[in-house]
C-alpha positions as CSV (number, residue, x, y, z in Angstrom):
1,M,7.3,-17.4,-5.2
2,H,8.8,-20.2,-7.3
3,D,12.4,-20.1,-8.7
4,R,13.1,-17.2,-11.0
5,P,9.5,-16.0,-11.5
6,S,8.5,-13.3,-14.0
7,I,7.0,-10.3,-12.0
8,L,5.2,-7.1,-13.1
9,V,4.5,-4.1,-10.9
10,T,1.9,-1.5,-12.1
11,G,2.7,2.1,-11.2
12,G,6.3,0.8,-10.7
13,T,8.0,4.1,-11.0
14,G,6.4,5.4,-7.8
15,S,7.7,5.3,-4.2
16,F,6.7,1.6,-3.7
17,G,8.3,0.5,-6.9
18,H,11.6,2.2,-6.2
19,T,12.0,0.0,-3.1
20,F,10.2,-3.1,-4.3
21,V,12.4,-3.5,-7.4
22,P,15.9,-3.6,-5.9
23,M,14.7,-5.6,-2.9
24,T,13.0,-8.2,-5.1
25,L,15.9,-8.4,-7.5
26,A,18.2,-9.2,-4.6
27,K,15.9,-11.7,-2.9
28,Y,14.3,-13.7,-5.7
29,N,16.5,-13.1,-8.8
30,P,13.5,-13.0,-11.1
31,K,13.7,-14.0,-14.7
32,R,12.0,-10.7,-15.6
33,L,10.8,-7.7,-13.5
34,V,8.6,-5.5,-15.6
35,I,7.8,-2.0,-14.5
36,L,4.5,-0.8,-16.0
37,S,3.7,2.9,-15.8
38,R,2.5,5.8,-18.0
39,D,5.2,8.4,-17.3
40,E,8.0,8.0,-19.8
41,M,10.2,10.5,-18.0
42,K,10.0,8.6,-14.6
43,Q,10.8,5.4,-16.5
44,W,13.8,7.0,-18.2
45,E,15.2,8.2,-14.8
46,M,14.6,4.9,-13.1
47,A,16.2,2.9,-16.0
48,K,19.5,4.7,-15.3
49,L,19.6,2.9,-11.9
50,Y,19.7,-0.5,-13.5
51,G,22.0,0.0,-16.4
52,D,22.0,-3.1,-18.6
53,D,20.4,-5.5,-16.1
54,P,18.6,-7.9,-18.4
55,R,16.1,-8.8,-15.7
56,V,14.6,-5.3,-15.6
57,R,12.2,-4.2,-18.3
58,F,10.2,-1.0,-18.7
59,F,6.7,-1.0,-20.3
60,I,4.8,2.2,-21.1
61,G,1.1,1.6,-20.3
62,D,-1.9,2.6,-18.3
63,V,-4.2,0.4,-16.2
64,R,-7.1,2.1,-17.8
65,D,-6.1,0.4,-21.1
66,G,-7.2,-3.2,-20.9
67,A,-5.7,-4.2,-24.3
68,R,-2.3,-2.8,-23.2
69,L,-2.5,-4.8,-19.9
70,Q,-3.2,-8.0,-21.9
71,R,0.1,-7.4,-23.8
72,A,2.1,-6.4,-20.7
73,L,1.1,-9.5,-18.8
74,D,2.1,-12.1,-21.4
75,G,4.3,-14.7,-19.6
76,I,4.0,-13.0,-16.2
77,D,3.7,-15.1,-13.0
78,Y,3.2,-12.5,-10.3
79,V,1.7,-9.0,-10.3
80,V,1.9,-6.2,-7.7
81,H,-0.7,-3.5,-8.3
82,A,0.7,-0.2,-7.1
83,A,-0.8,2.1,-9.7
84,A,-3.4,4.6,-8.2
85,T,-4.5,8.2,-8.1
86,K,-3.8,8.7,-4.5
87,I,-3.5,12.4,-3.5
88,V,-6.7,13.1,-1.5
89,P,-7.4,16.7,-2.8
90,T,-6.5,15.7,-6.4
91,A,-9.1,12.9,-6.2
92,E,-11.7,15.3,-4.7
93,Y,-11.3,17.8,-7.5
94,N,-11.0,15.2,-10.3
95,P,-13.4,12.4,-9.2
96,F,-14.0,10.9,-12.7
97,E,-10.3,10.5,-13.2
98,C,-9.8,8.9,-9.8
99,V,-12.6,6.4,-10.5
100,K,-11.2,5.5,-14.0
101,T,-7.8,4.6,-12.5
102,N,-8.6,3.2,-9.1
103,V,-11.8,1.3,-10.0
104,M,-11.9,0.7,-13.7
105,G,-8.1,0.1,-13.7
106,A,-8.6,-2.6,-11.1
107,M,-11.3,-4.3,-13.2
108,N,-9.0,-4.2,-16.2
109,L,-6.2,-5.7,-14.3
110,I,-8.3,-8.5,-12.8
111,D,-9.6,-9.5,-16.2
112,A,-6.1,-9.4,-17.8
113,C,-4.6,-11.4,-15.0
114,I,-7.2,-14.1,-15.4
115,D,-7.0,-14.1,-19.2
116,K,-3.2,-14.3,-19.2
117,G,-2.9,-17.0,-16.6
118,V,-1.1,-15.0,-13.9
119,K,-0.6,-17.1,-10.8
120,R,-1.0,-14.5,-8.1
121,C,-1.8,-10.8,-7.9
122,V,-1.4,-8.6,-4.8
123,A,-3.0,-5.2,-4.8
124,L,-1.9,-2.3,-2.5
125,S,-4.6,-0.7,-0.3
126,T,-4.6,2.1,2.2
127,D,-5.9,2.9,5.7
128,K,-8.3,5.3,3.9
129,A,-10.2,2.3,2.5
130,S,-11.4,1.4,6.0
131,S,-14.7,3.4,6.7
132,P,-13.7,5.9,3.9
133,L,-14.2,9.6,4.4
134,N,-12.9,10.8,1.0
135,L,-13.2,9.7,-2.6
136,Y,-9.8,8.2,-2.7
137,G,-10.7,6.0,0.2
138,A,-14.0,5.1,-1.4
139,T,-12.4,4.1,-4.7
140,K,-9.8,2.0,-2.9
141,L,-12.5,0.2,-0.9
142,A,-14.2,-0.6,-4.2
143,S,-10.9,-1.8,-5.6
144,D,-10.3,-4.0,-2.5
145,K,-13.8,-5.6,-3.0
146,L,-13.1,-6.2,-6.7
147,F,-9.8,-8.0,-6.0
148,V,-11.4,-10.1,-3.3
149,A,-14.3,-11.1,-5.6
150,G,-11.8,-11.7,-8.4
151,N,-11.0,-15.1,-6.8
152,S,-14.5,-16.4,-7.5
153,Y,-14.7,-14.4,-10.8
154,S,-11.8,-16.4,-12.1
155,G,-13.9,-19.5,-12.4
156,T,-11.8,-22.5,-13.5
157,H,-8.7,-20.4,-13.9
158,T,-6.0,-20.6,-11.2
159,T,-5.3,-16.9,-10.8
160,R,-5.5,-15.8,-7.1
161,F,-5.9,-12.2,-5.8
162,S,-5.2,-10.7,-2.4
163,V,-4.7,-7.2,-0.8
164,V,-2.2,-5.6,1.5
165,R,-3.2,-2.5,3.5
166,Y,-1.0,0.0,5.2
167,G,-0.9,3.7,6.1
168,N,1.3,6.6,5.0
169,V,4.9,5.6,4.4
170,M,7.5,7.3,6.6
171,G,9.6,9.9,4.7
172,S,7.6,9.6,1.4
173,R,7.1,12.7,-0.8
174,G,4.5,15.1,0.6
175,S,4.3,13.3,3.9
176,I,4.6,14.8,7.4
177,I,8.4,14.1,8.1
178,P,9.8,16.0,5.0
179,L,7.1,18.7,5.5
180,F,8.1,19.4,9.1
181,Q,11.8,19.2,8.1
182,S,11.3,21.9,5.4
183,L,9.5,24.2,7.9
184,A,11.7,23.6,10.9
185,S,13.9,26.6,10.2
186,S,10.9,28.9,10.2
187,G,10.3,28.2,13.9
188,K,6.7,27.3,13.4
189,L,5.0,24.0,12.4
190,P,1.4,23.5,11.4
191,I,-0.5,21.0,13.6
192,T,-4.0,20.1,12.5
193,D,-5.1,18.8,15.9
194,V,-3.1,18.1,19.1
195,R,-4.9,14.7,19.4
196,M,-4.0,13.5,15.9
197,T,-2.2,10.2,15.6
198,R,-0.6,8.3,12.6
199,F,0.7,4.8,11.8
200,M,4.4,4.6,11.0
201,I,5.6,2.2,8.4
202,S,8.7,2.1,6.2
203,L,8.7,1.1,2.5
204,E,10.9,-1.9,3.3
205,E,8.2,-3.2,5.7
206,A,5.6,-2.6,3.0
207,V,7.6,-4.7,0.5
208,E,8.0,-7.5,3.0
209,L,4.2,-7.5,3.6
210,V,3.7,-8.0,-0.2
211,W,6.2,-10.9,-0.2
212,H,4.4,-12.5,2.8
213,A,1.1,-12.2,1.0
214,F,2.5,-14.0,-2.1
215,D,3.7,-16.8,0.1
216,D,0.7,-17.1,2.4
217,M,-2.4,-16.3,0.2
218,I,-5.1,-18.7,-0.8
219,G,-7.1,-15.8,-2.3
220,G,-9.3,-13.0,-1.0
221,E,-7.3,-12.1,2.1
222,I,-6.6,-8.5,3.2
223,Y,-3.3,-8.4,5.0
224,V,-2.7,-5.6,7.6
225,K,0.8,-5.3,9.1
226,K,1.2,-4.5,12.8
227,I,3.1,-1.2,12.9
228,P,3.6,1.4,15.6
229,S,1.8,4.7,16.0
230,M,2.9,8.2,16.9
231,R,1.2,11.4,17.9
232,V,1.7,14.2,15.3
233,V,2.8,16.6,18.0
234,D,5.5,14.2,19.1
235,I,6.8,13.9,15.5
236,A,6.9,17.7,15.3
237,S,8.8,17.9,18.7
238,T,11.3,15.3,17.6
239,L,12.0,17.0,14.2
240,A,12.1,20.6,15.5
241,P,12.2,20.7,19.3
242,E,12.3,24.6,19.4
243,A,9.5,25.2,16.9
244,E,6.2,26.6,17.9
245,H,3.1,24.6,17.1
246,E,0.4,26.4,15.1
247,I,-3.0,24.7,15.3
248,I,-4.7,24.9,11.8
249,G,-7.6,22.5,12.1
250,I,-8.4,19.3,10.3
251,R,-8.4,19.6,6.5
252,P,-11.3,18.4,4.3
253,G,-11.3,14.6,4.0
254,E,-8.8,14.1,6.8
255,K,-9.3,11.8,9.8
256,L,-8.2,12.5,13.3
257,H,-6.8,8.9,13.6
258,E,-5.9,6.4,10.9
259,Q,-7.9,3.2,10.7
260,M,-6.9,-0.1,9.1
261,I,-9.6,-2.4,10.4
262,G,-13.1,-1.2,11.4
263,E,-15.4,-2.8,14.0
264,E,-17.5,-4.1,11.1
265,D,-14.6,-6.3,9.9
266,A,-13.8,-7.7,13.3
267,Y,-16.0,-10.8,12.8
268,N,-13.9,-11.8,9.8
269,T,-10.5,-10.7,11.2
270,Y,-7.7,-13.0,12.5
271,E,-4.6,-12.1,14.4
272,Y,-1.0,-13.4,13.8
273,P,2.3,-12.5,15.4
274,G,3.2,-9.8,13.0
275,H,-0.1,-9.0,11.2
276,F,-3.9,-9.3,10.9
277,K,-5.9,-10.9,8.1
278,I,-9.4,-9.8,7.1
279,L,-11.0,-12.7,5.4
280,P,-13.9,-12.3,2.9
281,S,-17.4,-13.2,4.0
282,I,-18.4,-14.3,0.5
283,H,-18.6,-18.1,0.1
284,N,-17.9,-18.3,3.9
285,W,-14.2,-18.0,3.2
286,H,-13.8,-16.4,6.6
287,L,-14.4,-19.9,8.1
288,D,-12.0,-21.6,5.7
289,E,-9.2,-23.4,7.7
290,S,-6.8,-23.1,4.8
291,R,-7.1,-19.3,4.9
292,I,-7.2,-19.0,8.7
293,K,-4.2,-21.3,9.3
294,D,-2.9,-20.6,12.8
295,G,-4.7,-17.3,13.3
296,T,-6.9,-16.3,16.3
297,R,-10.1,-14.5,15.7
298,V,-10.1,-11.0,17.2
299,P,-12.6,-10.1,19.8
300,E,-16.0,-8.6,19.0
301,G,-15.9,-4.8,18.6
302,F,-12.2,-4.9,17.7
303,S,-10.8,-2.1,15.6
304,Y,-7.2,-1.3,14.6
305,R,-6.6,2.4,14.7
306,S,-3.6,4.6,15.2
307,D,-5.0,5.8,18.6
308,N,-5.9,2.4,20.1
309,N,-2.7,0.8,19.0
310,S,-0.7,-1.3,21.5
311,E,2.6,-0.4,19.9
312,W,4.0,3.1,19.9
313,M,7.2,4.5,18.3
314,S,9.4,6.5,20.7
315,D,11.0,9.8,19.9
316,A,14.4,8.1,20.0
317,Q,13.3,5.4,17.6
318,L,12.0,8.1,15.1
319,S,15.3,10.0,15.5
320,S,17.3,6.9,14.8
321,W,15.2,6.1,11.7
322,I,15.6,9.7,10.4
323,D,19.4,9.5,10.8
324,A,19.6,6.2,9.0
325,N,17.3,7.3,6.1
326,A,18.3,11.0,5.8
327,A,19.4,10.7,2.2
328,K,16.0,9.5,0.9
329,I,13.5,11.4,3.0
330,G,11.2,13.4,0.7
331,K,12.5,11.6,-2.4
332,I,10.7,8.3,-2.1
Protein backbone atom coordinates (compact mmCIF):
# COMPACT_ATOMS: atom_id res chain seq x y z
CA MET A 1 0.00 0.00 0.00
CA HIS A 2 1.17 3.55 -0.71
CA ASP A 3 1.60 6.20 1.97
CA ARG A 4 -1.56 6.99 3.91
CA PRO A 5 -4.10 5.18 1.71
CA SER A 6 -7.87 5.33 2.05
CA ILE A 7 -9.19 1.84 2.83
CA LEU A 8 -12.71 0.37 3.03
CA VAL A 9 -13.67 -2.98 4.52
CA THR A 10 -17.11 -4.46 3.76
CA GLY A 11 -18.68 -6.40 6.61
CA GLY A 12 -16.16 -4.59 8.78
CA THR A 13 -17.99 -5.07 12.10
CA GLY A 14 -17.43 -8.85 12.00
CA SER A 15 -14.61 -10.97 13.43
CA PHE A 16 -12.16 -10.11 10.64
CA GLY A 17 -12.84 -6.36 10.82
CA HIS A 18 -12.30 -6.23 14.58
CA THR A 19 -8.74 -7.47 14.04
CA PHE A 20 -8.02 -5.87 10.65
CA VAL A 21 -8.92 -2.33 11.73
CA PRO A 22 -6.57 -1.89 14.73
CA MET A 23 -3.71 -3.77 13.04
CA THR A 24 -4.02 -1.70 9.84
CA LEU A 25 -4.32 1.60 11.71
CA ALA A 26 -1.07 0.78 13.52
CA LYS A 27 0.86 -0.46 10.46
CA TYR A 28 -0.25 1.87 7.66
CA ASN A 29 -1.71 4.95 9.41
CA PRO A 30 -4.33 5.31 6.64
CA LYS A 31 -5.91 8.64 5.79
CA ARG A 32 -9.33 6.98 6.14
CA LEU A 33 -10.42 3.51 7.19
CA VAL A 34 -14.10 3.08 6.33
CA ILE A 35 -16.13 0.29 7.93
CA LEU A 36 -19.15 -0.58 5.76
CA SER A 37 -21.82 -2.84 7.24
CA ARG A 38 -25.58 -3.03 7.54
CA ASP A 39 -25.90 -3.50 11.33
CA GLU A 40 -26.14 -0.11 13.04
CA MET A 41 -25.87 -1.63 16.53
CA LYS A 42 -22.58 -3.40 15.74
CA GLN A 43 -21.28 -0.13 14.30
CA TRP A 44 -22.35 1.76 17.41
CA GLU A 45 -20.52 -0.73 19.65
CA MET A 46 -17.41 -0.78 17.47
CA ALA A 47 -17.26 3.02 17.24
CA LYS A 48 -16.79 3.18 21.02
CA LEU A 49 -13.42 1.43 20.59
CA TYR A 50 -12.02 4.26 18.45
CA GLY A 51 -13.39 7.35 20.19
CA ASP A 52 -12.68 10.45 18.14
CA ASP A 53 -10.02 8.88 15.87
CA PRO A 54 -10.49 10.95 12.67
CA ARG A 55 -9.16 8.11 10.50
CA VAL A 56 -12.02 5.71 11.35
CA ARG A 57 -15.36 6.20 9.59
CA PHE A 58 -18.54 4.14 9.76
CA PHE A 59 -20.87 3.78 6.79
CA ILE A 60 -24.24 1.99 6.93
CA GLY A 61 -24.76 0.05 3.72
CA ASP A 62 -25.31 -3.36 2.16
CA VAL A 63 -23.27 -4.97 -0.62
CA ARG A 64 -26.61 -5.86 -2.24
CA ASP A 65 -27.15 -2.13 -2.86
CA GLY A 66 -24.99 -1.13 -5.84
CA ALA A 67 -25.81 2.59 -5.61
CA ARG A 68 -24.81 2.70 -1.94
CA LEU A 69 -21.48 1.00 -2.77
CA GLN A 70 -20.81 3.66 -5.41
CA ARG A 71 -21.23 6.33 -2.75
CA ALA A 72 -19.17 4.46 -0.13
CA LEU A 73 -16.20 3.91 -2.47
CA ASP A 74 -15.72 7.56 -3.41
CA GLY A 75 -12.01 8.35 -2.95
CA ILE A 76 -11.14 4.82 -1.72
CA ASP A 77 -7.80 3.27 -2.78
CA TYR A 78 -8.02 -0.26 -1.30
CA VAL A 79 -10.98 -2.52 -0.49
CA VAL A 80 -11.18 -5.67 1.63
CA HIS A 81 -14.37 -7.65 0.99
CA ALA A 82 -15.31 -9.46 4.21
CA ALA A 83 -19.12 -9.20 3.98
CA ALA A 84 -20.83 -12.58 3.55
CA THR A 85 -23.65 -14.83 4.65
CA LYS A 86 -21.43 -17.57 6.06
CA ILE A 87 -23.23 -19.80 8.60
CA VAL A 88 -23.65 -23.09 6.72
CA PRO A 89 -27.14 -24.08 8.03
CA THR A 90 -28.40 -20.49 7.60
CA ALA A 91 -27.36 -20.60 3.95
CA GLU A 92 -29.00 -24.00 3.42
CA TYR A 93 -32.34 -22.79 4.78
CA ASN A 94 -32.17 -19.31 3.18
CA PRO A 95 -30.49 -19.98 -0.18
CA PHE A 96 -31.95 -16.96 -2.02
CA GLU A 97 -30.58 -14.63 0.68
CA CYS A 98 -27.16 -16.28 0.60
CA VAL A 99 -26.92 -15.88 -3.19
CA LYS A 100 -28.01 -12.22 -3.00
CA THR A 101 -25.22 -11.34 -0.57
CA ASN A 102 -22.39 -13.65 -1.63
CA VAL A 103 -22.86 -13.63 -5.42
CA MET A 104 -24.88 -10.53 -6.32
CA GLY A 105 -23.00 -8.56 -3.65
CA ALA A 106 -19.68 -9.58 -5.21
CA MET A 107 -20.90 -8.42 -8.63
CA ASN A 108 -22.01 -5.07 -7.20
CA LEU A 109 -18.67 -4.54 -5.47
CA ILE A 110 -16.64 -5.42 -8.59
CA ASP A 111 -18.65 -2.93 -10.67
CA ALA A 112 -18.36 -0.21 -8.02
CA CYS A 113 -14.60 -0.72 -7.56
CA ILE A 114 -14.02 -0.38 -11.31
CA ASP A 115 -16.34 2.61 -11.70
CA LYS A 116 -14.83 4.50 -8.73
CA GLY A 117 -11.20 3.83 -9.66
CA VAL A 118 -10.27 1.70 -6.64
CA LYS A 119 -6.66 0.51 -7.00
CA ARG A 120 -6.88 -2.95 -5.45
CA CYS A 121 -9.58 -5.15 -3.93
CA VAL A 122 -8.93 -8.33 -1.93
CA ALA A 123 -11.88 -10.65 -1.27
CA LEU A 124 -11.95 -13.15 1.59
CA SER A 125 -12.69 -16.75 0.63
CA THR A 126 -13.03 -20.01 2.56
CA ASP A 127 -11.88 -23.63 2.46
CA LYS A 128 -15.52 -24.47 1.70
CA ALA A 129 -15.13 -22.89 -1.77
CA SER A 130 -12.75 -25.71 -2.77
CA SER A 131 -14.85 -28.64 -4.12
CA PRO A 132 -17.93 -27.18 -2.37
CA LEU A 133 -20.34 -29.49 -0.57
CA ASN A 134 -22.81 -26.87 0.71
CA LEU A 135 -24.49 -23.75 -0.67
CA TYR A 136 -22.23 -21.38 1.26
CA GLY A 137 -19.18 -22.99 -0.36
CA ALA A 138 -20.83 -22.91 -3.79
CA THR A 139 -21.60 -19.18 -3.50
CA LYS A 140 -18.05 -18.43 -2.36
CA LEU A 141 -16.64 -20.43 -5.29
CA ALA A 142 -18.83 -18.32 -7.58
CA SER A 143 -17.62 -15.18 -5.79
CA ASP A 144 -13.96 -16.23 -6.19
CA LYS A 145 -14.52 -16.74 -9.93
CA LEU A 146 -16.15 -13.32 -10.22
CA PHE A 147 -13.26 -11.53 -8.52
CA VAL A 148 -10.69 -13.37 -10.64
CA ALA A 149 -12.57 -12.51 -13.84
CA GLY A 150 -13.00 -8.92 -12.64
CA ASN A 151 -9.41 -8.27 -13.71
CA SER A 152 -10.30 -8.73 -17.39
CA TYR A 153 -13.76 -7.23 -16.88
CA SER A 154 -12.16 -3.94 -15.82
CA GLY A 155 -10.97 -3.27 -19.40
CA THR A 156 -8.89 -0.10 -19.59
CA HIS A 157 -9.42 0.64 -15.89
CA THR A 158 -6.55 -0.07 -13.49
CA THR A 159 -8.53 -1.78 -10.71
CA ARG A 160 -7.07 -5.15 -9.70
CA PHE A 161 -8.76 -7.97 -7.78
CA SER A 162 -7.43 -10.98 -5.89
CA VAL A 163 -8.65 -13.49 -3.28
CA VAL A 164 -7.31 -14.87 0.00
CA ARG A 165 -8.54 -18.25 1.24
CA TYR A 166 -8.33 -19.67 4.76
CA GLY A 167 -10.26 -22.02 7.05
CA ASN A 168 -12.10 -21.53 10.32
CA VAL A 169 -10.50 -18.96 12.58
CA MET A 170 -9.29 -20.16 15.99
CA GLY A 171 -11.48 -18.96 18.84
CA SER A 172 -14.07 -17.21 16.66
CA ARG A 173 -17.73 -17.16 17.67
CA GLY A 174 -19.48 -20.50 17.13
CA SER A 175 -16.23 -22.35 16.42
CA ILE A 176 -14.93 -25.49 18.05
CA ILE A 177 -12.67 -24.02 20.78
CA PRO A 178 -15.34 -21.89 22.55
CA LEU A 179 -17.88 -24.70 22.04
CA PHE A 180 -15.68 -27.27 23.75
CA GLN A 181 -14.81 -24.80 26.52
CA SER A 182 -18.49 -24.18 27.23
CA LEU A 183 -19.21 -27.91 27.45
CA ALA A 184 -16.07 -28.98 29.34
CA SER A 185 -17.76 -28.84 32.76
CA SER A 186 -20.47 -31.25 31.59
CA GLY A 187 -17.87 -34.00 31.27
CA LYS A 188 -18.96 -34.87 27.73
CA LEU A 189 -17.89 -33.38 24.36
CA PRO A 190 -19.62 -34.04 21.01
CA ILE A 191 -17.23 -35.42 18.35
CA THR A 192 -18.59 -35.77 14.83
CA ASP A 193 -15.96 -38.31 13.73
CA VAL A 194 -12.71 -39.45 15.37
CA ARG A 195 -10.87 -39.03 12.03
CA MET A 196 -11.92 -35.40 11.54
CA THR A 197 -9.18 -32.77 11.07
CA ARG A 198 -9.24 -28.99 10.83
CA PHE A 199 -6.86 -26.20 9.79
CA MET A 200 -5.84 -23.77 12.56
CA ILE A 201 -5.37 -20.07 11.75
CA SER A 202 -5.48 -16.95 13.91
CA LEU A 203 -7.19 -13.73 12.85
CA GLU A 204 -3.83 -11.95 12.97
CA GLU A 205 -2.47 -14.41 10.39
CA ALA A 206 -5.55 -13.83 8.22
CA VAL A 207 -4.96 -10.06 8.30
CA GLU A 208 -1.28 -10.49 7.40
CA LEU A 209 -2.30 -12.64 4.40
CA VAL A 210 -4.51 -9.77 3.14
CA TRP A 211 -1.62 -7.32 3.54
CA HIS A 212 0.65 -9.69 1.59
CA ALA A 213 -1.94 -9.95 -1.20
CA PHE A 214 -2.12 -6.16 -1.53
CA ASP A 215 1.67 -5.95 -1.84
CA ASP A 216 2.14 -8.94 -4.16
CA MET A 217 -0.91 -9.09 -6.44
CA ILE A 218 -0.93 -8.44 -10.17
CA GLY A 219 -4.58 -9.54 -10.35
CA GLY A 220 -6.47 -12.83 -10.31
CA GLU A 221 -4.41 -14.69 -7.71
CA ILE A 222 -5.95 -16.82 -4.95
CA TYR A 223 -3.61 -16.79 -1.93
CA VAL A 224 -3.67 -19.75 0.46
CA LYS A 225 -1.59 -19.44 3.64
CA LYS A 226 0.30 -22.46 4.95
CA ILE A 227 -1.14 -23.18 8.38
CA PRO A 228 -1.06 -26.18 10.74
CA SER A 229 -3.75 -28.83 11.23
CA MET A 230 -5.12 -30.59 14.29
CA ARG A 231 -7.32 -33.61 14.84
CA VAL A 232 -10.62 -32.61 16.46
CA VAL A 233 -10.18 -35.30 19.13
CA ASP A 234 -6.81 -33.75 20.07
CA ILE A 235 -8.42 -30.30 20.38
CA ALA A 236 -11.04 -31.85 22.68
CA SER A 237 -8.42 -33.64 24.80
CA THR A 238 -6.37 -30.45 25.17
CA LEU A 239 -9.35 -28.36 26.27
CA ALA A 240 -10.98 -30.97 28.53
CA PRO A 241 -8.63 -33.88 29.29
CA GLU A 242 -11.14 -35.62 31.58
CA ALA A 243 -14.18 -35.28 29.32
CA GLU A 244 -15.78 -38.23 27.57
CA HIS A 245 -16.10 -38.08 23.76
CA GLU A 246 -19.59 -38.64 22.40
CA ILE A 247 -19.58 -39.56 18.68
CA ILE A 248 -22.53 -37.78 17.02
CA GLY A 249 -21.79 -38.25 13.29
CA ILE A 250 -21.04 -35.72 10.55
CA ARG A 251 -23.67 -33.02 10.16
CA PRO A 252 -25.30 -32.08 6.82
CA GLY A 253 -22.95 -30.10 4.59
CA GLU A 254 -19.90 -30.87 6.75
CA LYS A 255 -16.63 -32.36 5.46
CA LEU A 256 -14.41 -34.87 7.26
CA HIS A 257 -11.35 -32.80 6.34
CA GLU A 258 -11.00 -29.18 5.23
CA GLN A 259 -9.62 -28.54 1.74
CA MET A 260 -8.04 -25.31 0.50
CA ILE A 261 -6.65 -26.50 -2.85
CA GLY A 262 -8.11 -29.40 -4.84
CA GLU A 263 -6.27 -31.68 -7.27
CA GLU A 264 -8.03 -29.92 -10.15
CA ASP A 265 -6.24 -26.68 -9.21
CA ALA A 266 -2.78 -28.25 -8.92
CA TYR A 267 -1.79 -27.44 -12.52
CA ASN A 268 -2.22 -23.71 -11.81
CA THR A 269 -0.84 -23.69 -8.24
CA TYR A 270 2.59 -22.43 -7.16
CA GLU A 271 4.33 -22.82 -3.82
CA TYR A 272 6.19 -20.17 -1.80
CA PRO A 273 7.83 -20.32 1.65
CA GLY A 274 4.72 -19.27 3.58
CA HIS A 275 1.83 -19.75 1.17
CA PHE A 276 0.47 -21.11 -2.10
CA LYS A 277 -0.95 -19.16 -5.05
CA ILE A 278 -3.64 -20.52 -7.37
CA LEU A 279 -3.32 -18.61 -10.64
CA PRO A 280 -6.21 -18.26 -13.11
CA SER A 281 -6.23 -20.29 -16.30
CA ILE A 282 -8.08 -17.54 -18.21
CA HIS A 283 -5.81 -15.60 -20.59
CA ASN A 284 -3.03 -18.10 -19.65
CA TRP A 285 -2.35 -16.02 -16.53
CA HIS A 286 -1.11 -19.20 -14.81
CA LEU A 287 1.94 -18.99 -17.12
CA ASP A 288 2.59 -15.28 -16.51
CA GLU A 289 6.03 -14.75 -14.97
CA SER A 290 4.96 -11.51 -13.26
CA ARG A 291 2.32 -13.48 -11.32
CA ILE A 292 4.46 -16.59 -10.72
CA LYS A 293 7.50 -14.61 -9.51
CA ASP A 294 9.75 -16.99 -7.53
CA GLY A 295 7.11 -19.70 -7.08
CA THR A 296 7.52 -23.41 -7.80
CA ARG A 297 4.67 -25.30 -9.47
CA VAL A 298 3.25 -27.98 -7.19
CA PRO A 299 3.36 -31.62 -8.39
CA GLU A 300 0.54 -33.15 -10.41
CA GLY A 301 -2.22 -34.52 -8.19
CA PHE A 302 -1.31 -32.14 -5.33
CA SER A 303 -4.03 -31.10 -2.92
CA TYR A 304 -3.87 -29.08 0.29
CA ARG A 305 -6.14 -30.62 2.92
CA SER A 306 -6.14 -30.62 6.68
CA ASP A 307 -5.42 -34.38 6.73
CA ASN A 308 -2.48 -34.43 4.28
CA ASN A 309 -0.82 -31.34 5.77
CA SER A 310 2.91 -31.46 6.52
CA GLU A 311 2.52 -29.09 9.49
CA TRP A 312 0.62 -30.01 12.65
CA MET A 313 -0.14 -27.99 15.77
CA SER A 314 0.83 -29.74 19.00
CA ASP A 315 -1.34 -29.91 22.11
CA ALA A 316 1.23 -27.67 23.87
CA GLN A 317 1.09 -25.06 21.08
CA LEU A 318 -2.72 -24.98 21.26
CA SER A 319 -2.63 -24.64 25.06
CA SER A 320 -0.17 -21.76 24.75
CA TRP A 321 -2.38 -19.99 22.18
CA ILE A 322 -5.46 -20.44 24.39
CA ASP A 323 -3.63 -18.98 27.40
CA ALA A 324 -2.48 -15.97 25.37
CA ASN A 325 -5.92 -15.31 23.84
CA ALA A 326 -8.27 -16.34 26.67
CA ALA A 327 -9.94 -12.92 26.90
CA LYS A 328 -11.18 -12.88 23.30
CA ILE A 329 -12.09 -16.54 22.65
CA GLY A 330 -15.73 -16.76 21.63
CA LYS A 331 -16.01 -12.98 21.25
CA ILE A 332 -14.23 -12.53 17.93
